[in-house]
C-alpha positions as CSV (number, residue, x, y, z in Angstrom):
1,M,78.3,47.5,-68.5
2,K,75.6,46.8,-65.6
3,L,72.2,45.2,-65.8
4,G,69.0,47.6,-64.7
5,V,65.6,47.5,-64.6
6,L,63.0,51.0,-64.9
7,T,61.1,50.3,-61.8
8,V,57.8,51.5,-63.0
9,P,55.7,48.3,-63.7
10,L,56.7,47.1,-60.1
11,Y,54.4,50.0,-59.0
12,G,52.4,47.6,-57.3
13,M,54.9,46.5,-55.3
14,S,56.6,48.8,-52.3
15,L,59.8,50.2,-53.4
16,E,61.6,48.3,-51.1
17,E,59.8,44.9,-52.4
18,A,60.7,45.7,-55.7
19,L,64.1,46.7,-54.8
20,K,64.8,43.0,-52.6
21,Y,62.9,41.1,-56.0
22,L,65.3,43.2,-58.4
23,S,68.5,42.4,-56.4
24,G,67.7,38.7,-55.9
25,L,67.2,38.8,-59.9
26,G,71.1,39.4,-60.1
27,V,69.8,43.0,-61.2
28,Q,72.6,45.9,-60.6
29,C,71.3,49.1,-61.1
30,V,67.6,50.7,-61.0
31,E,66.0,53.7,-62.9
32,L,63.6,55.9,-61.0
33,G,60.6,57.3,-61.7
34,G,61.1,61.2,-60.8
35,G,57.3,62.1,-62.1
36,C,55.7,63.0,-65.9
37,Y,54.6,60.5,-67.8
38,P,56.7,57.5,-65.8
39,G,54.9,58.9,-62.4
40,N,56.9,58.9,-59.2
41,T,55.0,56.3,-56.8
42,H,58.0,55.1,-55.4
43,T,60.0,58.4,-55.1
44,A,57.1,60.6,-54.3
45,D,57.9,60.6,-50.6
46,Y,61.0,61.6,-51.1
47,I,60.4,64.4,-53.5
48,S,57.7,65.9,-51.4
49,G,59.9,65.4,-47.8
50,K,57.6,62.7,-46.3
51,K,60.8,60.8,-46.4
52,P,64.3,61.6,-45.6
53,I,67.1,61.3,-48.8
54,S,68.8,59.4,-46.9
55,E,66.0,56.5,-46.3
56,L,66.2,56.0,-49.6
57,K,70.1,56.2,-50.0
58,A,69.7,53.5,-47.0
59,L,67.4,51.2,-49.3
60,L,69.7,51.0,-52.2
61,E,73.0,50.1,-50.1
62,K,70.9,47.2,-47.9
63,Y,69.9,45.6,-51.7
64,N,73.7,46.7,-53.1
65,L,71.8,48.7,-55.7
66,T,72.8,52.2,-57.6
67,V,70.5,54.3,-59.6
68,S,71.4,54.7,-63.4
69,A,69.1,57.7,-64.0
70,I,65.9,59.5,-62.6
71,A,62.8,58.8,-65.4
72,S,60.8,61.8,-66.0
73,Q,59.8,61.8,-69.4
74,G,57.2,64.5,-70.3
75,N,55.8,67.5,-72.8
76,Y,57.3,70.1,-71.1
77,I,56.2,72.3,-73.8
78,H,52.4,71.1,-74.6
79,P,50.3,73.8,-75.7
80,N,48.1,73.6,-72.8
81,K,49.9,75.6,-70.6
82,E,48.3,73.7,-67.0
83,F,49.8,70.0,-68.5
84,A,53.3,71.8,-69.3
85,A,53.8,73.2,-66.1
86,A,52.8,70.5,-64.4
87,H,55.4,68.4,-66.5
88,Q,57.9,71.3,-65.9
89,K,57.3,71.1,-62.2
90,D,58.1,67.1,-62.3
91,L,61.0,67.4,-64.3
92,E,62.3,69.8,-61.9
93,N,61.8,67.6,-58.7
94,A,63.3,64.6,-60.5
95,I,66.1,66.6,-61.3
96,W,66.4,67.7,-57.2
97,L,66.2,63.8,-57.0
98,A,69.1,63.8,-59.0
99,E,71.1,65.9,-57.4
100,Q,70.2,64.4,-53.6
101,L,71.3,60.9,-54.9
102,G,74.3,61.8,-56.5
103,V,73.4,60.9,-60.3
104,D,74.0,63.3,-63.5
105,T,71.6,61.8,-65.8
106,V,67.9,62.2,-66.0
107,N,65.8,60.2,-68.8
108,V,63.5,63.1,-71.0
109,F,61.3,63.6,-73.6
110,S,62.3,66.5,-76.3
111,G,58.3,67.4,-75.6
112,C,55.7,68.6,-79.2
113,P,54.4,71.6,-78.8
114,G,51.0,72.6,-81.2
115,D,51.5,74.7,-84.8
116,C,51.6,78.2,-83.1
117,P,51.2,79.9,-79.8
118,E,47.3,79.6,-79.9
119,S,47.2,75.6,-79.9
120,K,45.4,73.6,-78.1
121,N,47.3,69.8,-78.8
122,P,50.7,69.1,-79.9
123,N,51.0,68.8,-83.9
124,W,54.4,66.2,-84.8
125,V,55.5,66.8,-88.4
126,T,55.8,63.8,-90.1
127,C,56.3,64.9,-93.9
128,P,57.3,68.4,-96.0
129,W,54.9,68.7,-98.3
130,P,52.4,70.9,-98.3
131,P,55.2,74.1,-97.5
132,E,52.9,75.0,-94.6
133,Y,54.3,71.9,-92.5
134,L,57.9,72.8,-92.8
135,E,57.1,76.5,-91.6
136,V,55.5,74.8,-88.2
137,L,58.5,72.8,-87.6
138,D,60.8,75.6,-88.4
139,W,58.6,77.7,-85.5
140,Q,58.4,74.9,-83.1
141,W,62.2,74.1,-83.2
142,N,63.6,78.0,-83.1
143,E,61.0,79.4,-81.4
144,V,60.3,76.5,-78.6
145,L,62.5,73.6,-78.3
146,I,66.1,75.0,-78.6
147,P,65.3,78.0,-76.1
148,Y,63.4,75.8,-73.3
149,W,66.0,72.7,-73.5
150,K,68.6,75.7,-73.1
151,K,67.0,77.0,-70.1
152,M,66.6,73.6,-68.7
153,V,70.6,72.8,-69.4
154,A,71.6,75.7,-67.7
155,Y,69.3,74.9,-64.9
156,G,70.5,71.3,-64.9
157,K,74.0,72.4,-64.6
158,Q,73.4,73.9,-61.4
159,H,71.8,71.0,-59.8
160,G,74.8,68.1,-61.3
161,V,72.4,67.4,-64.0
162,T,75.0,66.9,-66.8
163,K,73.3,64.8,-68.9
164,F,70.0,64.8,-70.2
165,A,69.0,61.4,-71.9
166,F,66.3,61.9,-74.7
167,E,64.3,58.8,-75.2
168,M,64.0,59.0,-79.3
169,H,60.2,58.6,-79.2
170,P,57.5,59.5,-82.4
171,G,55.3,62.3,-81.6
172,F,57.6,64.2,-80.3
173,L,60.6,66.4,-82.1
174,V,63.5,64.1,-81.4
175,Y,62.5,61.0,-82.9
176,N,65.3,59.5,-84.4
177,T,69.1,60.0,-84.7
178,E,69.2,62.8,-86.7
179,T,66.9,64.8,-85.3
180,L,68.6,64.0,-81.5
181,L,71.8,65.2,-83.0
182,K,70.3,68.6,-84.6
183,L,69.0,69.8,-80.8
184,R,72.7,68.3,-79.1
185,E,74.6,70.5,-82.1
186,A,72.1,73.5,-81.2
187,V,72.4,73.8,-77.6
188,G,75.2,71.6,-76.6
189,P,76.9,67.8,-75.3
190,E,74.6,67.7,-72.0
191,I,72.2,66.6,-74.8
192,G,72.6,62.7,-75.4
193,A,70.3,60.1,-76.0
194,N,68.5,57.2,-73.7
195,F,69.0,54.9,-76.6
196,D,65.6,53.1,-76.2
197,P,66.0,50.4,-79.7
198,S,61.9,49.9,-79.6
199,H,61.1,53.0,-81.2
200,L,63.4,52.8,-83.9
201,V,63.2,49.1,-84.8
202,W,59.6,50.0,-86.3
203,Q,60.5,53.2,-88.0
204,G,62.7,50.9,-90.0
205,M,66.1,51.8,-88.5
206,D,69.7,49.4,-87.9
207,I,70.2,49.4,-84.4
208,V,74.0,49.2,-84.8
209,Q,74.4,51.8,-87.7
210,A,72.4,53.8,-85.6
211,I,74.0,53.3,-82.2
212,T,77.5,54.0,-84.7
213,M,76.1,57.6,-85.7
214,L,75.0,58.2,-81.9
215,G,78.5,57.2,-80.4
216,D,79.1,59.0,-77.5
217,A,76.1,61.4,-77.4
218,I,74.7,57.6,-75.7
219,F,73.9,58.4,-72.2
220,H,71.8,55.4,-71.3
221,F,70.1,52.7,-72.8
222,H,66.6,50.8,-72.5
223,A,66.9,47.7,-73.0
224,K,63.2,47.1,-74.7
225,D,62.1,44.8,-77.9
226,T,59.7,45.4,-80.5
227,R,58.5,42.6,-83.2
228,I,57.6,43.4,-86.5
229,D,54.3,41.8,-87.9
230,A,56.0,41.0,-91.3
231,A,52.0,40.6,-93.5
232,N,50.3,43.4,-91.1
233,T,53.1,45.8,-92.5
234,A,53.1,44.5,-95.4
235,R,49.3,45.6,-96.0
236,I,49.4,48.8,-93.7
237,G,53.0,50.3,-93.0
238,V,54.5,51.4,-90.2
239,L,52.0,53.7,-88.7
240,D,50.1,52.4,-86.9
241,T,47.4,54.0,-84.2
242,K,45.8,51.0,-83.1
243,H,46.0,49.8,-79.2
244,Y,48.9,48.3,-78.2
245,G,47.0,45.6,-77.0
246,G,45.3,44.3,-80.6
247,N,46.2,41.5,-82.5
248,D,46.1,42.9,-85.7
249,R,49.4,45.6,-85.8
250,A,51.7,46.0,-87.4
251,W,54.3,45.8,-85.0
252,D,54.3,45.4,-81.0
253,F,56.6,46.3,-78.2
254,R,57.9,42.7,-76.8
255,S,60.0,41.8,-74.0
256,V,63.8,41.4,-74.8
257,G,64.3,38.1,-76.8
258,Y,60.6,38.5,-78.2
259,G,61.0,40.5,-81.3
260,H,64.6,39.5,-81.9
261,D,67.3,36.5,-80.9
262,N,69.7,36.9,-78.5
263,F,72.7,37.0,-81.6
264,W,71.0,40.5,-82.5
265,W,71.1,41.5,-78.4
266,K,74.7,40.7,-78.5
267,E,75.0,42.5,-81.7
268,V,73.9,45.7,-80.4
269,V,75.9,45.2,-77.3
270,S,78.9,44.8,-79.4
271,A,78.1,47.8,-81.1
272,L,77.4,50.1,-78.0
273,Q,81.1,48.7,-77.1
274,R,82.9,49.8,-79.8
275,A,80.7,53.4,-79.3
276,G,82.3,53.7,-76.0
277,Y,79.3,52.9,-73.6
278,D,79.9,51.1,-70.9
279,G,76.8,51.9,-68.8
280,T,73.7,50.1,-67.8
281,L,70.8,48.3,-70.1
282,S,67.7,49.2,-68.0
283,I,64.9,47.0,-68.8
284,E,61.7,48.7,-69.6
285,H,58.9,46.3,-69.7
286,E,55.8,46.8,-71.8
287,D,55.2,44.0,-73.5
288,S,51.2,43.3,-73.3
289,R,51.3,39.4,-74.0
290,M,53.4,39.1,-70.4
291,S,53.0,39.4,-67.0
292,V,55.2,42.0,-65.7
293,K,57.3,39.2,-63.3
294,E,57.4,37.0,-66.5
295,G,58.4,39.5,-69.0
296,L,61.1,41.5,-66.6
297,E,62.6,37.6,-65.5
298,K,62.9,36.7,-69.1
299,A,64.7,39.7,-70.5
300,I,67.1,39.5,-67.4
301,A,67.8,35.9,-68.1
302,V,68.7,37.2,-72.2
303,L,70.9,40.6,-71.2
304,K,72.8,38.2,-68.6
305,D,74.2,36.2,-71.5
306,V,74.4,38.7,-73.7
307,L,75.8,41.6,-70.8
308,V,79.6,42.1,-71.2
309,F,80.1,42.9,-67.8
310,E,84.4,42.9,-67.6
311,K,87.0,45.1,-68.9
312,P,88.6,43.7,-71.9
313,G,91.2,41.6,-71.2
314,E,95.0,42.2,-72.3
315,M,94.9,41.0,-76.4
316,W,97.1,37.9,-75.2
317,W,97.6,36.4,-78.7
318,A,98.4,40.0,-80.9
């Protein structure tokens, strides 16, 4: 496995400054923002042609870094046509960038449409009753989501992108293991997971069991932690819409090691090994209680302790 970082939190630095900083910390891979919600501050000049791709490749080589994936998580099926078109263009640019860099993985969200063709905003269905909710869900999946991703998988394959890694995120149609596998079955093996445990922990999922369930459908991994506040959760439940910066939430995103201890993360790494995953654990820093540098550096320290970097040796004792 390899230690990686999503460079989005370092947009205050130039790309070269960020790569130099991360390389000095022992990071092996970077995940680059290619547009949509992650933005493209570090890659915009290469996407636009203002700078040649050869320059980006040279920077990566200079700092001994590789690219684990291009991040372009967005809502390409948003009912607002202008919004959807902007994210669609960003996704196509991310695919182009991946092709130029020889990267086969683009990290995405599934997206979420409205409840009908005339909708103005997304509508995320979370329960099966009243019965019209299931009618909405059927329309969203069969008339919008599945046709869209069949089209995008075909487009991606034309450009060398054979892995669309879905971050399972509430608010979108693919938000857990079951919905990820449902879309994979409908569209094909090019659909897989950008496995981010932080979004599954607060839903009450067991991360080891979730990894086991997905198996070889895991294409990429986001190293981000979540701390559950037991007292607040007992009072209000996990569906918490208060701002992430508050102190009275049921749960909060934390840097790796601040939601769960090292042993928990070692169990996660071991589960990934058993599932056959030998890719990158890419740190995504979204901890409101730490600066970017402190949050990244502490997460890196934890992952250096828990990651298995080498292939297993011979079982000389067996």
